[in-house]
C-alpha atoms as one frame of an Amber mdcrd trajectory, in Angstrom:
protein
 -19.997  13.738 -38.285 -20.514  17.130 -36.641 -19.854  20.560 -38.131 -16.776
  21.803 -36.330 -13.483  23.480 -37.061 -10.244  22.858 -35.240  -7.734  25.111
 -33.521  -4.210  23.964 -32.731  -2.948  26.352 -30.062   0.660  27.267 -29.304
   2.408  26.767 -25.967   2.008  29.345 -23.211   4.649  31.548 -21.660   4.917
  29.210 -18.652   6.097  26.352 -20.889   9.686  26.140 -22.037  11.926  23.253
 -23.076  15.463  24.314 -22.232  17.864  24.280 -25.165  15.624  22.845 -27.850
  13.066  25.659 -27.813  15.808  28.177 -28.552  15.595  26.987 -32.156  11.902
  26.151 -32.751   8.505  25.923 -31.027   7.546  22.668 -29.327   5.146  21.754
 -32.130   8.124  21.542 -34.488  10.134  19.193 -32.235  11.135  15.918 -33.835
   9.273  13.047 -32.183  10.085   9.357 -32.316  12.502   9.956 -35.182   9.868
  10.395 -37.866   7.182  12.815 -36.686   6.838  16.347 -35.369   4.785  16.917
 -32.231   2.231  19.018 -34.119   1.447  16.051 -36.402  -0.613  14.448 -33.635
  -3.286  17.120 -33.024  -3.652  17.826 -36.754  -3.921  14.108 -37.591  -6.484
  13.613 -34.814  -8.578  16.352 -36.396  -8.356  15.167 -39.989  -9.048  11.562
 -38.944 -12.150  12.920 -37.187 -13.326  14.595 -40.421 -12.389  18.076 -39.234
 -10.897  19.646 -42.343 -10.977  23.347 -41.442  -8.036  23.846 -39.106  -6.323
  26.950 -37.752  -2.761  26.565 -36.424  -1.674  29.406 -34.141   2.028  30.256
 -33.839   3.347  32.760 -31.320   7.122  32.546 -31.866   9.845  31.214 -34.190
   7.450  30.266 -37.005   9.908  29.083 -39.662  10.096  25.399 -38.647   6.333
  25.031 -38.277   5.659  26.804 -41.577   8.165  24.590 -43.415   6.749  21.390
 -41.933   3.005  22.087 -42.082   2.992  23.953 -45.396  -0.413  23.822 -47.068
  -1.445  20.817 -44.980  -1.879  18.516 -47.984   0.061  15.692 -46.328  -2.494
  15.618 -43.485  -5.174  14.253 -45.845  -7.256  17.414 -45.727 -10.087  17.472
 -48.252  -8.768  19.591 -51.105 -12.210  20.959 -52.063 -13.801  21.855 -48.731
 -10.839  21.725 -46.371  -8.243  24.294 -45.502  -5.392  24.693 -43.045  -4.476
  28.218 -41.970  -1.282  29.330 -40.234  -1.993  32.331 -38.010   0.532  34.419
 -36.106   0.752  36.565 -33.001   2.085  40.105 -32.814   3.667  39.254 -29.444
   6.411  36.945 -30.657   8.749  37.003 -27.661   8.666  33.954 -25.377   9.276
  36.117 -22.309   6.509  38.606 -23.138   3.922  38.333 -20.357   1.244  39.326
 -22.858   2.153  36.500 -25.224  -0.935  34.357 -24.508  -3.288  32.262 -26.568
  -6.005  34.885 -26.011  -3.710  37.561 -27.440  -3.062  35.382 -30.491  -6.789
  34.792 -30.996  -7.507  38.508 -30.706  -4.826  39.292 -33.294  -6.668  36.947
 -35.668 -10.267  37.683 -34.693 -11.202  38.452 -38.282 -10.253  34.912 -39.353
 -12.054  33.417 -36.349 -15.216  35.389 -37.029 -15.391  34.058 -40.585 -15.591
  30.424 -39.445 -19.191  29.296 -40.004 -18.991  25.909 -38.251 -21.165  25.861
 -35.102 -18.550  24.105 -32.928 -14.845  24.525 -32.316 -12.346  21.992 -30.974
  -9.213  23.444 -29.371  -6.151  21.216 -28.937  -2.532  22.033 -28.007   0.521
  21.681 -30.254   2.653  20.393 -27.355   0.793  17.262 -26.235   0.875  13.804
 -27.803  -2.195  11.572 -27.746  -4.804   9.966 -30.001  -8.510  10.752 -29.823
 -11.598  10.631 -32.021 -12.821  14.225 -31.871 -16.071  13.254 -33.582 -16.959
  11.120 -30.552 -15.711  13.892 -28.252 -18.083  16.391 -29.879 -20.929  13.855
 -29.731 -20.381  13.415 -25.973 -20.381  17.202 -25.548 -23.636  17.707 -27.445
 -25.389  14.798 -25.724 -24.476  16.179 -22.282 -25.923  19.602 -23.000 -22.832
  21.235 -21.472 -21.533  24.650 -22.453 -17.930  23.461 -22.513 -16.427  19.968
 -22.401 -12.789  19.584 -21.348 -10.508  16.601 -21.890  -8.415  15.333 -18.976
  -6.082  12.453 -18.224  -5.947  10.872 -14.759  -2.353  10.309 -13.582  -0.716
   8.958 -10.444   2.648  10.750 -10.721   1.578  14.388 -10.540   3.998  15.092
  -7.686   7.026  14.834  -9.965   5.525  15.287 -13.449   3.093  17.623 -15.269
   4.169  20.495 -13.002   3.466  23.155 -15.638   0.021  21.727 -16.461  -3.382
  22.650 -15.106  -5.545  20.217 -13.160  -9.309  19.803 -12.980 -11.315  19.352
  -9.807 -14.416  17.350 -10.700 -17.620  16.544  -8.863 -19.314  13.147  -8.998
 -21.150  14.071 -12.192 -17.833  14.970 -13.917 -18.656  18.657 -13.659 -15.599
  20.900 -13.502 -15.652  22.724 -10.188 -12.273  24.440 -10.579  -9.193  24.700
 -12.789  -5.825  25.272 -11.179  -2.094  24.803 -11.471  -0.475  21.510 -10.523
   1.696  22.361  -7.517   2.973  18.817  -7.075   1.258  18.304  -3.729  -0.782
  15.231  -4.767   0.206  12.233  -6.829  -3.286  11.527  -8.188  -4.596  14.361
 -10.335  -6.755  14.986 -13.374  -4.419  16.701 -15.826  -6.214  19.118 -18.128
  -5.080  18.300 -21.654  -5.668  21.873 -22.894  -8.308  20.344 -25.155 -11.926
  21.439 -25.162 -15.028  21.763 -27.342 -17.737  24.413 -27.272 -19.937  26.443
 -29.590 -17.995  28.853 -31.782 -20.162  31.732 -30.628 -19.324  31.027 -26.974
 -15.623  30.640 -27.785 -15.446  34.071 -29.417 -17.368  35.692 -26.561 -14.983
  34.150 -24.002 -11.973  35.493 -25.919 -13.417  39.009 -25.875 -14.347  38.726
 -22.206 -10.835  37.567 -21.320  -9.286  40.486 -23.189 -11.447  42.930 -21.236
 -10.567  41.380 -17.870  -6.792  41.108 -18.305  -4.199  41.295 -21.076  -2.453
  38.338 -19.410  -5.466  36.011 -19.391  -5.332  32.635 -21.136  -8.225  30.491
 -22.331  -7.788  28.332 -19.211  -7.993  31.478 -17.053 -11.289  32.636 -18.542
 -12.759  29.139 -18.297 -11.659  29.026 -14.652 -13.354  32.371 -14.025 -16.595
  31.009 -15.524 -16.718  27.660 -13.709 -19.547  28.980 -11.567 -21.635  30.374
 -14.418 -21.066  27.936 -17.283 -21.869  24.226 -17.372 -18.355  22.819 -17.853
 -17.896  19.048 -17.944 -14.846  16.804 -17.974 -14.292  13.761 -20.197 -11.543
  11.266 -19.366  -8.949  10.314 -21.960  -7.646   6.757 -22.111  -4.445   5.594
 -23.746  -1.000   7.070 -24.217  -0.590  10.701 -23.173   2.505  12.893 -23.084
   2.687  16.575 -22.198   5.888  18.075 -23.600   6.264  21.102 -21.376   9.876
  20.791 -20.226  13.067  18.983 -21.186  12.579  15.803 -19.076   9.054  15.328
 -20.438  10.335  15.464 -24.041  12.984  12.843 -23.310  10.558  10.620 -21.380
   7.841  10.815 -24.047  10.220   9.471 -26.700  11.719   6.805 -24.448   8.349
   5.588 -23.158   7.248   4.751 -26.697  10.086   2.267 -27.069   7.777   0.033
 -25.057   5.637  -1.790 -27.609   2.509  -1.813 -25.436   2.742   1.946 -24.913
   3.194   2.481 -28.649   0.075   0.394 -29.353  -1.934   2.815 -27.185  -0.900
   5.722 -29.421  -0.701   4.225 -32.897  -3.761   2.427 -34.216  -4.231   0.582
 -37.478  -7.139   2.737 -38.641  -5.856   5.993 -37.132  -2.791   7.103 -39.112
  -0.531   9.891 -37.902   0.343  11.949 -40.951   3.611  13.795 -41.394   5.648
  15.474 -44.062   7.780  12.880 -45.818  10.757  13.042 -48.118  12.474  10.570
 -50.393  15.271   8.770 -48.577  16.880   5.395 -48.874  16.367   2.633 -46.291
  18.767   2.526 -43.358  21.936   0.556 -44.030  23.076  -1.844 -41.299  26.695
  -2.931 -41.586  28.143  -6.258 -40.377  29.418  -4.555 -37.213  26.031  -3.050
 -36.331  24.133  -4.153 -33.221  20.684  -2.706 -32.546  18.430  -3.490 -29.562
  15.007  -2.094 -28.640  15.361   1.064 -30.725  13.529   3.095 -33.343  15.721
   3.805 -36.367  14.543   6.196 -39.084  15.278   6.055 -42.807  18.514   7.132
 -44.414  20.840   6.153 -41.557  24.143   4.296 -41.648  24.605   2.071 -38.612
  28.013   0.513 -38.022  28.091   0.704 -34.225  25.804  -0.248 -31.323  22.405
   1.323 -30.710  20.456   0.303 -27.620  17.180   1.601 -26.218  17.345   4.768
 -28.347  15.500   6.817 -30.953  17.548   7.685 -34.038  16.328  10.343 -36.484
  16.680  10.461 -40.241  20.087  10.499 -41.916  22.205   9.746 -38.846  25.600
   8.096 -39.062  26.725   5.801 -36.213  30.327   4.872 -36.915  32.089   1.596
 -36.151  32.733   1.082 -32.439  30.337   3.870 -31.443  27.723   3.191 -28.743
  24.430   5.096 -28.470  22.395   4.081 -25.434  19.231   5.449 -23.796  19.351
   8.511 -26.047  17.192  10.537 -28.427  19.201  11.482 -31.511  17.650  13.923
 -33.974  18.245  14.048 -37.729  21.606  14.264 -39.519  23.769  13.565 -36.448
  27.156  11.877 -36.723  28.553   9.757 -33.872  32.200   9.048 -34.583  34.263
   5.898 -34.108  34.609   4.754 -30.517  32.318   7.489 -29.132  30.009   6.444
 -26.260  26.774   8.463 -25.951  24.377   7.665 -23.121  21.334   9.380 -21.582
  21.441  12.309 -24.006  19.228  14.276 -26.378  21.383  15.118 -29.396  19.981
  17.910 -31.546  20.138  18.101 -35.346  23.433  18.293 -37.231  25.585  17.703
 -34.156  28.912  15.914 -34.736  30.210  13.827 -31.834  33.660  12.902 -33.059
  36.283  14.102 -30.571  35.083  13.342 -27.031  34.907   9.591 -26.434  32.592
   9.621 -23.385  29.423  11.732 -23.452  27.357  10.324 -20.613  24.797  12.012
 -18.334  23.078  10.598 -15.218  20.104   8.360 -16.019  17.735  10.607 -14.045
  19.088  13.838 -15.602  19.482  13.397 -19.366  21.833  15.830 -21.037  21.378
  18.012 -24.094  23.800  18.503 -26.981  22.928  21.630 -28.913  22.040  21.840
 -32.553  25.117  21.834 -34.770  27.609  21.363 -31.910  30.902  19.624 -32.635
  32.245  17.657 -29.658
């Protein structure tokens, strides 16, 4: 075990999930019916014995604050551990100065008080599992100044278009960091996750602030590729970057595949989340469910196929929900057919009988809508 604290960073101004992010930050998005996206980086840290964690929030904090709370449900050591929620003064998504560096500068006093020698930075908008203790060990053994986590993909032409990519040499040294322009299918996607000494991290934040008020942590690392020893470490297993609407839909749907789910969820690596008391889901005689994830507290009378259903949903008799992600407390009325949709919380689909979007362009039904 290495002495390190964790930072869960918020999404940048170039990342926006149409519709859903109008109501909450990406970290607060419901995921796979039971979790929130932010549960994954925090759980990775606590499972890796990192129990001093700072969560940075740059807009719409209410949902994150309600879900994360004191952090007790993440199995943080109650004596030595602590989870802090820290906020940015630039709380407008469209503010060009609303960067992670700006948020760190606004909370420099809290950062400066951290006495752990290393810091692990991970994003609140990516889903993956990793042992950060091993990640830190690899970093220290290499003697690098900074170690960055990346995931090699073969579909970068059509996906991960708001992510950064790493250009690596044969020794896994990072030669450059740049935007994914979709001009190559095989790329090393930077997972916005890195480890370095706390002292270096704070100095990079201050340097970035001096150079430009619009700089991000990735920008200052890019500017120092020639002067710092920056290495890349490959990530294996399930990886999802929720940076736009299609990627949120795909991340949920991909985990309906059992093999993909096994790459994310491991027996000795629990993903913690805030829970509440709710009864088991009730399946009526008319219910038919295939290849779906159904959360607690639902009433299923109709057909659910290849879908994710959140807590407390009601699927009435004769209703069909197919290839869809349905968030909590949604009602699908009798005879209503829903296909290729993301249905936000508290929506009531009771009047229109056909709500179907193209398979390659899933639709979005807004929070609380009545259709």
